[in-house]
Each structure stands twice: as structure tokens, then as C-alpha cells.
NUNUVO-141967 format. One record per residue: residue in three letters; x, y, z of N, C-alpha, C in turn. Coordinates in steps of 0.02 Angstrom, whole numbers, plus 50000, padded with zeros to 5 digits. Last residue first. Example, Ala and Ser with C-alpha at 12.3 -4.5 7.8 and 13.67 -1.06 7.14 Angstrom:
# NUNUVO-141967
+---------+-------+-------+-------+-------+-------+-------+-------+-------+-------+
! residuo !   n.x !   n.y !   n.z !  ca.x !  ca.y !  ca.z !   c.x !   c.y !   c.z !
+---------+-------+-------+-------+-------+-------+-------+-------+-------+-------+
!     ser ! 50642 ! 49888 ! 50354 ! 50684 ! 49947 ! 50357 ! 50645 ! 50002 ! 50394 !
!     ala ! 50660 ! 49716 ! 50390 ! 50615 ! 49775 ! 50390 ! 50660 ! 49835 ! 50390 !
+---------+-------+-------+-------+-------+-------+-------+-------+-------+-------+
//
This chain:
# NUNUVO-141967
+---------+-------+-------+-------+-------+-------+-------+-------+-------+-------+
! residuo !   n.x !   n.y !   n.z !  ca.x !  ca.y !  ca.z !   c.x !   c.y !   c.z !
+---------+-------+-------+-------+-------+-------+-------+-------+-------+-------+
!     met ! 59330 ! 43162 ! 52929 ! 59359 ! 43160 ! 52990 ! 59378 ! 43222 ! 53022 !
!     asn ! 59278 ! 43175 ! 52807 ! 59243 ! 43201 ! 52861 ! 59274 ! 43188 ! 52918 !
!     lys ! 59392 ! 43116 ! 52725 ! 59378 ! 43187 ! 52726 ! 59334 ! 43220 ! 52786 !
!     val ! 59363 ! 42975 ! 52752 ! 59416 ! 43013 ! 52776 ! 59419 ! 43087 ! 52771 !
!     arg ! 59236 ! 42961 ! 52690 ! 59250 ! 42949 ! 52761 ! 59310 ! 42982 ! 52794 !
!     leu ! 59275 ! 42982 ! 52557 ! 59225 ! 43033 ! 52596 ! 59230 ! 43023 ! 52673 !
!     ser ! 59345 ! 42863 ! 52551 ! 59379 ! 42939 ! 52533 ! 59329 ! 42981 ! 52556 !
!     leu ! 59253 ! 42767 ! 52557 ! 59290 ! 42775 ! 52603 ! 59333 ! 42844 ! 52598 !
!     val ! 59163 ! 42796 ! 52446 ! 59142 ! 42796 ! 52507 ! 59190 ! 42806 ! 52557 !
!     his ! 59264 ! 42771 ! 52342 ! 59228 ! 42837 ! 52346 ! 59211 ! 42840 ! 52427 !
!     val ! 59290 ! 42640 ! 52361 ! 59351 ! 42681 ! 52359 ! 59318 ! 42750 ! 52375 !
!     val ! 59156 ! 42574 ! 52341 ! 59195 ! 42570 ! 52409 ! 59250 ! 42632 ! 52416 !
!     arg ! 59155 ! 42616 ! 52198 ! 59097 ! 42637 ! 52249 ! 59124 ! 42638 ! 52322 !
!     lys ! 59268 ! 42540 ! 52140 ! 59248 ! 42628 ! 52128 ! 59202 ! 42648 ! 52180 !
!     val ! 59215 ! 42410 ! 52169 ! 59283 ! 42444 ! 52188 ! 59274 ! 42518 ! 52189 !
!     trp ! 59104 ! 42399 ! 52094 ! 59096 ! 42400 ! 52170 ! 59156 ! 42416 ! 52193 !
!     ser ! 59155 ! 42417 ! 51962 ! 59099 ! 42468 ! 51990 ! 59097 ! 42462 ! 52059 !
!     gln ! 59319 ! 42387 ! 51918 ! 59253 ! 42362 ! 51934 ! 59224 ! 42411 ! 51969 !
!     lys ! 59444 ! 42445 ! 51903 ! 59403 ! 42448 ! 51847 ! 59321 ! 42439 ! 51866 !
!     pro ! 59531 ! 42399 ! 52001 ! 59512 ! 42463 ! 52008 ! 59457 ! 42478 ! 51959 !
!     asp ! 59508 ! 42241 ! 52071 ! 59512 ! 42275 ! 52010 ! 59488 ! 42339 ! 52017 !
!     ala ! 59594 ! 42196 ! 52235 ! 59532 ! 42209 ! 52195 ! 59543 ! 42250 ! 52131 !
!     cys ! 59647 ! 42105 ! 52366 ! 59667 ! 42135 ! 52304 ! 59604 ! 42142 ! 52254 !
!     val ! 59653 ! 42132 ! 52540 ! 59610 ! 42098 ! 52480 ! 59630 ! 42138 ! 52415 !
!     pro ! 59741 ! 42095 ! 52688 ! 59733 ! 42132 ! 52628 ! 59699 ! 42093 ! 52568 !
!     ile ! 59666 ! 42100 ! 52849 ! 59689 ! 42056 ! 52794 ! 59677 ! 42097 ! 52725 !
!     arg ! 59634 ! 42156 ! 52965 ! 59700 ! 42195 ! 52933 ! 59714 ! 42137 ! 52883 !
!     lys ! 59508 ! 42138 ! 53000 ! 59554 ! 42099 ! 53028 ! 59616 ! 42110 ! 53003 !
!     lys ! 59436 ! 42225 ! 52929 ! 59447 ! 42239 ! 53007 ! 59485 ! 42203 ! 53034 !
!     thr ! 59535 ! 42236 ! 52773 ! 59471 ! 42216 ! 52813 ! 59484 ! 42233 ! 52891 !
!     tyr ! 59584 ! 42339 ! 52659 ! 59610 ! 42310 ! 52717 ! 59544 ! 42297 ! 52755 !
!     phe ! 59604 ! 42326 ! 52482 ! 59570 ! 42341 ! 52532 ! 59591 ! 42304 ! 52588 !
!     ile ! 59705 ! 42396 ! 52356 ! 59721 ! 42339 ! 52415 ! 59675 ! 42360 ! 52472 !
!     ile ! 59681 ! 42396 ! 52184 ! 59659 ! 42423 ! 52246 ! 59665 ! 42367 ! 52308 !
!     ala ! 59788 ! 42388 ! 52048 ! 59750 ! 42366 ! 52103 ! 59735 ! 42405 ! 52156 !
!     asn ! 59879 ! 42366 ! 51908 ! 59852 ! 42408 ! 51947 ! 59807 ! 42369 ! 51994 !
!     ile ! 60026 ! 42243 ! 51905 ! 59951 ! 42260 ! 51891 ! 59925 ! 42319 ! 51941 !
!     asp ! 60154 ! 42225 ! 51941 ! 60135 ! 42213 ! 51877 ! 60072 ! 42231 ! 51855 !
!     cys ! 60240 ! 42345 ! 52043 ! 60204 ! 42287 ! 52040 ! 60178 ! 42271 ! 51963 !
!     ala ! 60321 ! 42458 ! 52068 ! 60359 ! 42391 ! 52077 ! 60314 ! 42335 ! 52054 !
!     glu ! 60240 ! 42562 ! 51945 ! 60292 ! 42560 ! 52003 ! 60329 ! 42492 ! 52014 !
!     asp ! 60141 ! 42540 ! 51854 ! 60210 ! 42574 ! 51834 ! 60267 ! 42582 ! 51883 !
!     ala ! 60036 ! 42492 ! 51921 ! 60082 ! 42437 ! 51878 ! 60143 ! 42474 ! 51858 !
!     met ! 60006 ! 42532 ! 52100 ! 60017 ! 42553 ! 52020 ! 60059 ! 42520 ! 51988 !
!     gln ! 59886 ! 42500 ! 52217 ! 59942 ! 42484 ! 52192 ! 59944 ! 42507 ! 52116 !
!     arg ! 59821 ! 42612 ! 52348 ! 59817 ! 42593 ! 52271 ! 59886 ! 42567 ! 52255 !
!     thr ! 59728 ! 42551 ! 52498 ! 59798 ! 42581 ! 52460 ! 59790 ! 42563 ! 52387 !
!     phe ! 59608 ! 42562 ! 52629 ! 59637 ! 42541 ! 52561 ! 59701 ! 42582 ! 52535 !
!     gly ! 59504 ! 42526 ! 52765 ! 59554 ! 42563 ! 52727 ! 59579 ! 42530 ! 52662 !
!     val ! 59398 ! 42433 ! 52805 ! 59423 ! 42490 ! 52851 ! 59468 ! 42544 ! 52808 !
!     ile ! 59275 ! 42320 ! 52758 ! 59331 ! 42363 ! 52747 ! 59346 ! 42426 ! 52791 !
!     ala ! 59149 ! 42272 ! 52794 ! 59208 ! 42236 ! 52816 ! 59273 ! 42278 ! 52809 !
!     arg ! 59051 ! 42349 ! 52736 ! 59068 ! 42357 ! 52818 ! 59116 ! 42321 ! 52829 !
!     ser ! 59067 ! 42301 ! 52605 ! 59090 ! 42370 ! 52619 ! 59101 ! 42372 ! 52698 !
!     pro ! 59111 ! 42136 ! 52559 ! 59053 ! 42185 ! 52593 ! 59100 ! 42242 ! 52618 !
!     leu ! 59172 ! 42120 ! 52402 ! 59188 ! 42113 ! 52468 ! 59138 ! 42166 ! 52508 !
!     pro ! 59125 ! 42039 ! 52250 ! 59127 ! 42096 ! 52287 ! 59137 ! 42080 ! 52364 !
!     thr ! 59243 ! 41904 ! 52185 ! 59173 ! 41932 ! 52210 ! 59181 ! 41988 ! 52244 !
!     gln ! 59375 ! 41903 ! 52142 ! 59311 ! 41898 ! 52098 ! 59258 ! 41914 ! 52124 !
!     arg ! 59524 ! 41988 ! 52176 ! 59459 ! 41942 ! 52201 ! 59406 ! 41951 ! 52155 !
!     tyr ! 59663 ! 41975 ! 52060 ! 59598 ! 42021 ! 52096 ! 59543 ! 41961 ! 52125 !
!     ser ! 59831 ! 41949 ! 52074 ! 59769 ! 41943 ! 52041 ! 59713 ! 41973 ! 52084 !
!     leu ! 59940 ! 42000 ! 52135 ! 59957 ! 41964 ! 52083 ! 59891 ! 41947 ! 52039 !
!     cys ! 59993 ! 42140 ! 52231 ! 59935 ! 42095 ! 52210 ! 59957 ! 42065 ! 52144 !
!     cys ! 60132 ! 42150 ! 52331 ! 60099 ! 42159 ! 52266 ! 60043 ! 42103 ! 52254 !
!     asp ! 60183 ! 42110 ! 52462 ! 60160 ! 42175 ! 52438 ! 60131 ! 42189 ! 52373 !
!     tyr ! 60206 ! 41970 ! 52452 ! 60155 ! 41995 ! 52491 ! 60129 ! 42061 ! 52472 !
!     asn ! 60330 ! 41976 ! 52376 ! 60264 ! 41928 ! 52352 ! 60201 ! 41954 ! 52396 !
!     ser ! 60416 ! 42044 ! 52458 ! 60400 ! 42075 ! 52394 ! 60326 ! 42029 ! 52361 !
!     ala ! 60415 ! 41967 ! 52569 ! 60384 ! 42027 ! 52574 ! 60370 ! 42049 ! 52507 !
!     ala ! 60475 ! 41848 ! 52516 ! 60414 ! 41846 ! 52550 ! 60380 ! 41910 ! 52549 !
!     glu ! 60602 ! 41913 ! 52496 ! 60558 ! 41870 ! 52439 ! 60492 ! 41875 ! 52456 !
!     ala ! 60652 ! 41951 ! 52613 ! 60644 ! 41992 ! 52562 ! 60594 ! 41962 ! 52511 !
!     gln ! 60659 ! 41819 ! 52674 ! 60617 ! 41871 ! 52706 ! 60603 ! 41924 ! 52648 !
!     ser ! 60763 ! 41763 ! 52595 ! 60699 ! 41730 ! 52600 ! 60630 ! 41779 ! 52625 !
!     cys ! 60865 ! 41846 ! 52634 ! 60841 ! 41840 ! 52561 ! 60768 ! 41810 ! 52548 !
!     ile ! 60885 ! 41824 ! 52765 ! 60861 ! 41890 ! 52745 ! 60845 ! 41882 ! 52670 !
!     his ! 60921 ! 41687 ! 52762 ! 60859 ! 41716 ! 52804 ! 60835 ! 41776 ! 52772 !
!     ala ! 61037 ! 41698 ! 52704 ! 60983 ! 41661 ! 52668 ! 60913 ! 41675 ! 52698 !
!     leu ! 61124 ! 41772 ! 52793 ! 61103 ! 41793 ! 52719 ! 61043 ! 41751 ! 52685 !
!     leu ! 61118 ! 41668 ! 52907 ! 61082 ! 41743 ! 52909 ! 61073 ! 41779 ! 52847 !
!     val ! 61184 ! 41570 ! 52842 ! 61116 ! 41572 ! 52867 ! 61073 ! 41634 ! 52879 !
!     trp ! 61311 ! 41628 ! 52820 ! 61267 ! 41600 ! 52755 ! 61194 ! 41598 ! 52784 !
!     ala ! 61346 ! 41663 ! 52950 ! 61346 ! 41717 ! 52899 ! 61299 ! 41687 ! 52844 !
!     leu ! 61365 ! 41544 ! 53001 ! 61316 ! 41580 ! 53026 ! 61304 ! 41639 ! 52982 !
!     ala ! 61461 ! 41497 ! 52917 ! 61402 ! 41454 ! 52927 ! 61349 ! 41497 ! 52952 !
!     leu ! 61570 ! 41583 ! 52945 ! 61558 ! 41584 ! 52889 ! 61486 ! 41542 ! 52873 !
!     phe ! 61590 ! 41549 ! 53087 ! 61567 ! 41623 ! 53068 ! 61541 ! 41616 ! 52999 !
!     leu ! 61635 ! 41422 ! 53082 ! 61577 ! 41434 ! 53127 ! 61539 ! 41512 ! 53095 !
!     leu ! 61761 ! 41430 ! 53010 ! 61698 ! 41398 ! 52990 ! 61640 ! 41420 ! 53000 !
!     arg ! 61821 ! 41515 ! 53094 ! 61814 ! 41541 ! 53042 ! 61754 ! 41495 ! 53013 !
!     lys ! 61827 ! 41429 ! 53201 ! 61795 ! 41492 ! 53222 ! 61776 ! 41518 ! 53148 !
!     gly ! 61916 ! 41336 ! 53147 ! 61855 ! 41307 ! 53173 ! 61800 ! 41377 ! 53185 !
!     ser ! 62031 ! 41409 ! 53128 ! 62000 ! 41378 ! 53059 ! 61927 ! 41349 ! 53088 !
!     cys ! 62069 ! 41436 ! 53254 ! 62060 ! 41476 ! 53215 ! 62011 ! 41465 ! 53141 !
!     ala ! 62105 ! 41306 ! 53307 ! 62059 ! 41330 ! 53328 ! 62029 ! 41391 ! 53288 !
!     met ! 62222 ! 41285 ! 53226 ! 62165 ! 41230 ! 53206 ! 62104 ! 41266 ! 53241 !
+---------+-------+-------+-------+-------+-------+-------+-------+-------+-------+
//
């Protein structure tokens, strides 16, 4: 009977661990992909960096992900003129370092 109780406890802990891992993976995948764009321009002084998201990789849309001074990711449409301007300025900043 003791062996059965240990087995049940092990299975319950394994199930909880698996559920936690699955929920973390789902949360990470939702966070990593932009699903829509910010509609208003972001002040360039608030942006410290960016990455490119490509639709042909893991996500559904092309996007520029700007990172603010508070490290908050902001998704932007790479076709917008303000986005192109900020990416250009940030790229020049990196080249001059």
C-alpha cells in the first residue's frame, strides 16, 4: 500500500510540473510574437533598442519590436515612416559606438 501512495504522489507531482512547463511555454510564445501594432508613434527618446520579427519565421506578422528604457516591448509596423526613422537612428547609434 505504501508503494501505491508514493506512486500516486509521484504522478501528481509529475502532472503539476508538466502543466506548469506547458503554461510557461505558451506564455513565452505569446509574449515573443507581436500580434498587432501600436497605432501611435512612440517617442524616440523612450526607445533604447529594437529587434526585427519576421513573419516567415515563428510569428504571423513582420514587426519591429522596440524596447523602452523600462524594457517594455512595443510592437510597431515596419512599413510606417516613424518606425523606419527610429530604426535608422538607432542603427546609426550602434555603428558609432
